[in-house]
C-alpha positions as CSV (number, residue, x, y, z in Angstrom):
1,X,14.7,0.3,11.2
2,X,11.1,-1.1,10.0
3,X,9.3,1.1,8.1
4,X,5.8,1.8,9.4
5,X,2.5,1.1,7.5
6,X,0.5,4.6,6.8
7,X,-2.9,4.6,7.5
8,X,-5.4,7.3,6.6
9,X,-8.5,7.6,9.0
10,X,-11.3,9.0,7.0
11,X,-14.0,10.2,10.1
12,X,-15.5,13.3,10.6
13,X,-16.5,12.6,14.3
14,X,-13.5,14.0,16.5
15,X,-13.6,11.7,19.1
16,X,-13.6,8.6,17.1
17,X,-10.8,9.7,14.7
18,X,-8.8,10.8,18.0
19,X,-9.4,7.1,19.6
20,X,-8.5,5.3,16.2
21,X,-5.5,7.5,15.7
22,X,-4.3,6.8,19.5
23,X,-4.7,3.0,19.2
24,X,-3.1,2.8,15.8
25,X,-0.2,5.2,16.8
26,X,0.3,3.0,20.1
27,X,0.6,-0.2,17.7
28,X,3.7,1.3,15.3
29,X,1.4,2.8,12.3
30,X,1.8,6.1,11.1
31,X,-1.4,7.9,10.9
32,X,-3.0,10.6,8.9
33,X,-6.4,11.8,9.6
34,X,-9.2,13.5,7.2
35,X,-12.4,14.9,8.5
36,X,-14.2,14.9,5.2
37,X,-14.1,13.5,1.6
38,X,-12.4,16.6,-0.1
39,X,-9.3,16.3,2.4
40,X,-9.4,12.5,2.2
41,X,-9.0,12.4,-1.6
42,X,-6.3,15.0,-1.4
43,X,-4.4,12.9,1.2
44,X,-4.8,9.9,-0.5
45,X,-3.1,11.0,-3.9
46,X,-0.5,13.0,-2.1
47,X,0.5,10.6,0.6
48,X,-0.5,7.2,-0.9
49,X,-1.6,5.2,2.3
50,X,-0.9,1.7,2.9
51,X,-4.6,1.3,4.2
52,X,-7.6,3.4,4.6
53,X,-10.2,3.6,7.4
54,X,-13.4,4.9,5.9
55,X,-16.4,6.2,7.6
56,X,-19.3,6.3,5.1
57,X,-21.1,9.3,6.7
58,X,-19.1,12.3,5.7
59,X,-20.4,16.0,5.8
60,X,-19.6,16.4,2.1
61,X,-19.6,13.4,0.5
62,X,-20.7,9.7,0.7
63,X,-18.1,7.6,1.8
64,X,-18.9,5.2,-0.8
65,X,-17.8,7.8,-3.5
66,X,-14.6,7.7,-2.1
67,X,-14.4,4.1,-2.0
68,X,-15.4,4.2,-5.9
69,X,-12.8,6.7,-6.8
70,X,-10.1,4.8,-5.0
71,X,-10.9,1.5,-6.7
72,X,-10.7,3.1,-10.0
73,X,-7.2,3.2,-10.0
74,X,-5.8,1.3,-6.9
75,X,-6.3,-1.9,-5.1
76,X,-5.0,-0.3,-1.5
77,X,-7.1,-1.9,1.4
78,X,-10.0,0.1,2.5
79,X,-11.8,-0.9,5.8
80,X,-15.2,0.7,6.0
81,X,-16.3,1.7,9.8
82,X,-19.5,2.6,9.8
83,X,-22.9,3.0,11.7
84,X,-24.8,1.8,9.2
85,X,-25.9,-1.7,9.9
86,X,-28.3,-2.8,7.3
87,X,-27.2,-5.6,5.3
88,X,-27.6,-3.8,1.9
89,X,-25.1,-1.1,3.0
90,X,-22.3,-3.7,3.9
91,X,-23.2,-5.6,0.6
92,X,-23.0,-2.6,-1.4
93,X,-19.6,-1.5,0.0
94,X,-18.0,-4.9,-0.4
95,X,-19.5,-5.1,-3.9
96,X,-17.8,-1.9,-4.7
97,X,-14.6,-3.0,-3.4
98,X,-14.1,-2.5,0.3
99,X,-11.9,-5.1,1.7
100,X,-13.9,-5.3,5.3
101,X,-16.7,-3.8,6.9
102,X,-16.9,-3.2,10.7
103,X,-20.0,-1.6,12.7
104,X,-19.8,1.0,15.1
105,X,-18.9,0.5,17.9
106,X,-16.0,-1.9,17.7
107,X,-13.2,-3.4,19.8
108,X,-9.6,-2.3,19.2
109,X,-8.2,-5.6,19.2
110,X,-10.8,-6.7,16.2
111,X,-9.9,-3.4,14.3
112,X,-6.2,-4.2,14.5
113,X,-6.6,-7.6,13.5
114,X,-8.8,-6.9,10.5
115,X,-6.2,-4.0,9.6
116,X,-3.2,-6.5,9.7
117,X,-5.1,-9.0,7.8
118,X,-6.2,-6.5,5.1
119,X,-2.5,-5.4,4.7
120,X,-1.2,-8.9,4.4
121,X,-4.1,-9.9,2.2
122,X,-3.2,-7.1,-0.2
123,X,0.5,-8.2,-0.2
124,X,-0.2,-12.0,-1.1
125,X,-3.2,-11.5,-3.2
126,X,-1.4,-12.4,-6.5
127,X,-0.5,-15.8,-7.6
128,X,3.1,-15.8,-6.2
129,X,3.3,-18.9,-3.8
130,X,6.5,-17.8,-2.4
131,X,4.9,-14.4,-1.1
132,X,1.5,-16.2,0.1
133,X,3.6,-19.0,2.1
134,X,6.4,-17.0,3.5
135,X,5.8,-13.1,3.3
136,X,8.8,-13.0,1.3
137,X,10.2,-12.7,-2.3
138,X,13.6,-14.0,-2.8
139,X,15.8,-14.2,-6.0
140,X,19.6,-14.8,-6.1
141,X,20.8,-13.2,-2.9
142,X,18.2,-10.5,-2.8
143,X,15.0,-10.9,-0.3
144,X,12.1,-8.8,0.1
145,X,10.4,-9.0,3.5
146,X,6.8,-7.8,2.9
147,X,6.1,-8.0,6.6
148,X,9.1,-5.9,8.0
149,X,9.2,-3.4,5.0
150,X,12.7,-4.5,4.4
151,X,15.0,-5.6,1.5
152,X,18.2,-7.5,2.4
153,X,21.0,-8.5,-0.1
154,X,23.3,-11.4,0.8
155,X,21.7,-11.3,4.4
156,X,22.3,-7.3,4.9
157,X,19.4,-4.6,5.0
158,X,20.2,-2.5,2.3
159,X,17.9,0.7,4.1
160,X,15.6,1.6,1.4
161,X,13.5,4.6,1.9
162,X,9.7,4.0,1.9
163,X,9.1,4.9,-1.7
164,X,12.3,2.9,-2.7
165,X,10.6,-0.2,-0.7
166,X,7.4,0.5,-2.3
167,X,9.0,0.3,-5.7
168,X,10.8,-2.8,-5.2
169,X,7.9,-4.6,-3.3
170,X,5.7,-3.9,-6.4
171,X,8.3,-5.3,-8.9
172,X,8.9,-8.3,-6.6
173,X,5.1,-9.1,-6.6
174,X,5.0,-9.0,-10.4
175,X,8.5,-10.7,-10.7
176,X,9.1,-11.7,-14.6
177,X,6.6,-9.2,-15.8
178,X,7.5,-5.6,-17.2
179,X,5.4,-2.9,-15.0
180,X,5.4,0.4,-17.3
181,X,6.6,3.8,-15.8
182,X,2.9,4.8,-15.7
183,X,1.8,2.1,-13.8
184,X,4.7,2.4,-11.3
185,X,4.2,6.2,-10.8
186,X,0.4,5.7,-10.2
187,X,0.9,2.9,-7.8
188,X,3.5,4.5,-5.8
189,X,2.5,8.4,-6.0
190,X,-1.3,8.4,-6.9
191,X,-3.3,9.0,-10.1
192,X,-2.6,12.8,-9.9
193,X,1.0,12.2,-10.0
194,X,2.7,14.1,-13.1
195,X,3.4,11.5,-15.8
196,X,7.0,12.4,-15.5
197,X,9.6,9.5,-15.1
198,X,12.2,11.5,-13.7
199,X,11.2,10.8,-10.1
200,X,10.9,7.2,-10.9
201,X,14.5,7.2,-12.6
202,X,16.1,9.2,-9.3
203,X,14.7,6.6,-7.1
204,X,15.8,3.4,-9.3
205,X,19.2,4.7,-9.5
206,X,19.2,5.0,-5.8
207,X,17.7,1.5,-5.3
208,X,20.4,0.1,-7.8
209,X,23.2,1.7,-5.9
210,X,22.0,-0.2,-2.7
211,X,20.9,-3.4,-4.3
212,X,23.4,-4.0,-7.2
213,X,27.0,-4.9,-6.8
214,X,27.3,-3.1,-10.4
215,X,24.3,-0.7,-11.0
216,X,25.4,-0.2,-14.7
217,X,25.2,-4.1,-15.3
218,X,21.8,-5.1,-13.1
219,X,21.2,-8.5,-11.8
220,X,17.7,-8.1,-10.2
221,X,15.9,-5.2,-11.6
222,X,16.2,-4.5,-15.5
223,X,15.0,-1.6,-17.6
224,X,12.8,-2.2,-20.7
225,X,13.8,1.0,-22.5
226,X,10.8,3.2,-23.2
227,X,8.6,0.8,-21.4
228,X,9.4,0.2,-17.6
229,X,11.1,-2.0,-15.4
230,X,11.2,-5.8,-14.7
231,X,12.3,-7.7,-11.6
232,X,14.2,-10.9,-12.1
233,X,11.8,-14.3,-11.6
234,X,12.1,-15.4,-8.2
235,X,13.0,-18.9,-6.8
236,X,10.4,-21.5,-7.1
């Protein structure tokens, strides 16, 4: 079964958040909702959404402060949806790191298109021609399908959990490079996750049981002892 993209809606107006939530749920997204900045920051670090829809006029803080906080540790896509229509507001949000800016009111088709585009751009933003062309990374018998959130070995779906997929997908993006334990933990579980490698080791053990013929002698993901993990370079 395809894993769903998780979207966090940060919006204090209940009717708007209910509307966006209903649209996204009907179109196959998992949805989280925060009505203020404090709740939003907690959900970002605890649930690590795939995309954020951010209103700027929150009751306890400016949405731009949330954007700055997210950009201090992550490149996860953020789409600003705001009633602020001045060009300087748009420019500031985009300069800070917003992936897109939509003015209220907006159409549902436009919102969905921009969400899909932002997620796709995030997954293909690296200089990896294979992923950019096809939405897939392949090496040997292993294929990561970034659009479907699935990993195949010799054509068979290995049924990874969401966090297992995120780990493999991240390693695939940086294939050939060593990703440190701290980097992986921060990207998957957020900046407030404990700097404890045990959760990462447990997930990696489960991943190897699913993708490796012999987990003790891996073909695809290698351990750089004391540093992190590295995915085998992909096919050119």
